[in-house]
C-alpha positions as CSV (number, residue, x, y, z in Angstrom):
1,M,-40.7,15.2,10.7
2,K,-41.7,11.6,10.7
3,I,-40.2,8.1,10.5
4,E,-41.6,4.7,10.0
5,L,-40.4,1.5,11.6
6,K,-40.7,-1.9,10.0
7,W,-40.2,-5.1,11.8
8,S,-37.9,-7.6,10.2
9,D,-37.1,-10.5,12.6
10,K,-36.8,-11.1,16.4
11,M,-36.2,-7.5,17.6
12,L,-34.7,-6.2,14.3
13,F,-36.5,-3.1,13.0
14,F,-35.6,-0.8,10.1
15,A,-36.3,2.9,10.7
16,H,-37.1,4.7,7.5
17,A,-37.0,8.4,6.8
18,G,-37.3,9.4,3.2
19,Q,-34.9,7.3,1.2
20,H,-32.7,6.4,4.2
21,Q,-32.9,3.5,6.6
22,V,-31.2,2.5,9.8
23,P,-31.3,-0.9,11.5
24,T,-32.1,-1.0,15.2
25,D,-31.9,-4.2,17.3
26,A,-31.5,-5.6,20.8
27,R,-28.6,-7.5,22.1
28,P,-28.7,-11.3,22.4
29,P,-30.5,-13.3,23.5
30,I,-33.5,-11.1,22.8
31,G,-32.1,-9.7,19.5
32,A,-29.3,-10.5,17.1
33,N,-27.2,-7.4,17.6
34,Q,-27.7,-6.4,13.9
35,G,-28.0,-2.6,14.6
36,M,-27.7,0.0,17.3
37,T,-30.1,-0.2,20.2
38,P,-32.6,2.6,20.6
39,K,-30.6,4.2,23.4
40,E,-27.5,4.1,21.2
41,L,-29.4,5.7,18.4
42,L,-30.5,8.5,20.8
43,L,-26.9,9.1,21.8
44,S,-25.9,9.1,18.1
45,A,-28.5,11.7,17.4
46,L,-27.1,13.9,20.3
47,G,-23.5,13.5,19.1
48,S,-24.2,14.0,15.4
49,C,-26.4,17.0,16.0
50,T,-23.8,18.9,18.0
51,A,-21.0,17.7,15.8
52,M,-22.7,19.1,12.7
53,D,-23.2,22.4,14.4
54,V,-19.5,22.7,15.4
55,A,-18.3,21.7,12.0
56,A,-20.6,24.2,10.3
57,L,-19.6,27.0,12.7
58,L,-15.8,26.3,12.3
59,K,-16.3,26.3,8.5
60,K,-18.2,29.6,8.7
61,H,-15.2,31.1,10.6
62,R,-12.8,29.6,8.1
63,Q,-11.0,27.4,10.7
64,P,-8.7,24.8,9.2
65,L,-10.3,21.7,10.7
66,E,-8.3,18.5,10.2
67,S,-10.5,16.2,12.3
68,L,-13.4,16.3,14.6
69,E,-14.5,13.4,16.8
70,V,-17.4,13.6,19.3
71,H,-17.5,10.9,22.0
72,V,-20.8,10.6,24.0
73,D,-20.9,8.6,27.2
74,A,-24.2,8.2,29.2
75,P,-24.4,6.0,32.2
76,L,-27.7,4.2,32.8
77,S,-29.7,4.1,36.0
78,E,-29.4,1.0,38.1
79,G,-32.1,-1.1,39.6
80,G,-35.6,-1.4,38.1
81,H,-37.0,-0.6,34.7
82,P,-37.0,1.5,32.7
83,K,-33.3,2.1,32.5
84,T,-32.7,5.8,31.8
85,F,-29.7,8.0,31.2
86,L,-28.4,9.7,34.4
87,R,-26.4,12.3,32.4
88,A,-24.5,12.6,29.1
89,D,-20.8,13.4,29.0
90,I,-19.6,14.7,25.6
91,V,-15.9,15.0,24.6
92,Y,-15.1,17.1,21.5
93,R,-11.7,16.1,20.0
94,V,-10.5,18.5,17.4
95,E,-7.2,18.5,15.4
96,G,-5.9,21.3,13.3
97,N,-4.7,24.9,13.4
98,V,-8.0,26.0,14.9
99,D,-8.3,29.1,17.1
100,A,-9.2,27.8,20.6
101,S,-11.6,30.7,21.3
102,V,-13.5,30.1,18.0
103,L,-13.8,26.4,18.8
104,L,-15.0,27.0,22.4
105,E,-17.6,29.5,21.1
106,A,-18.8,27.0,18.4
107,V,-19.3,24.3,21.0
108,R,-21.0,26.7,23.5
109,A,-23.3,28.0,20.7
110,S,-24.2,24.4,19.8
111,E,-24.9,23.5,23.5
112,T,-26.9,26.7,24.3
113,K,-28.6,27.7,21.1
114,F,-28.4,25.5,18.0
115,C,-28.5,21.8,18.8
116,G,-32.2,20.8,19.0
117,V,-31.4,17.3,20.1
118,S,-29.3,18.6,23.0
119,A,-32.1,21.1,23.9
120,M,-34.7,18.4,24.1
121,L,-32.5,15.8,26.0
122,S,-31.1,18.4,28.4
123,R,-34.6,18.7,29.8
124,A,-34.4,15.0,30.8
125,F,-30.9,14.8,32.1
126,P,-27.8,17.0,32.4
127,I,-25.4,17.2,29.5
128,E,-21.8,18.2,30.2
129,Y,-18.9,18.6,27.7
130,V,-15.2,18.9,27.5
131,V,-13.3,20.4,24.5
132,V,-9.9,19.0,23.5
133,L,-7.8,20.7,20.8
134,N,-4.7,19.0,19.5
135,G,-4.6,16.7,22.6
136,E,-5.0,19.5,25.1
137,T,-8.1,20.2,27.2
138,I,-9.1,23.8,26.5
139,G,-12.5,24.1,28.1
140,D,-15.7,22.6,29.4
141,G,-19.3,23.5,30.1
142,K,-22.9,22.2,30.1
143,A,-25.8,22.3,27.8
144,D,-28.1,25.2,28.9
145,F,-31.0,26.2,26.8
146,A,-32.9,28.0,29.6
147,Q,-32.9,31.3,27.7
148,S,-34.3,29.7,24.5
149,S,-37.2,27.7,26.0
């Protein structure tokens, strides 16, 4: 896997992978806020990796998914530089006539076996999650890839 970054202006870069490109930028006054920051891109990678796992597993188990949202919140360290993530808190919000046990197993499988981004990042900081089905919290857990390392 490889990407290429090309500078455009100020702190605006375009990350290229194959035929796709994503802008990344810094906030003013250093940048012009024309793309996600590198840390936001990292959280986007975490959220999208596990969301894709969960969606695929629910589809495999023929669950009637109406919507899936993944919210990732990661507080930053305070004080000096570099600013690093202290932890990541993920909330999976699912709507539909989905079996709660199948959903919980899909999330658990993503956060212990399948999501490569979560596996890598969980070595740097803890990742915890909460699962909400049709507005009701049905479970929680943490990323744990100890058996697969």
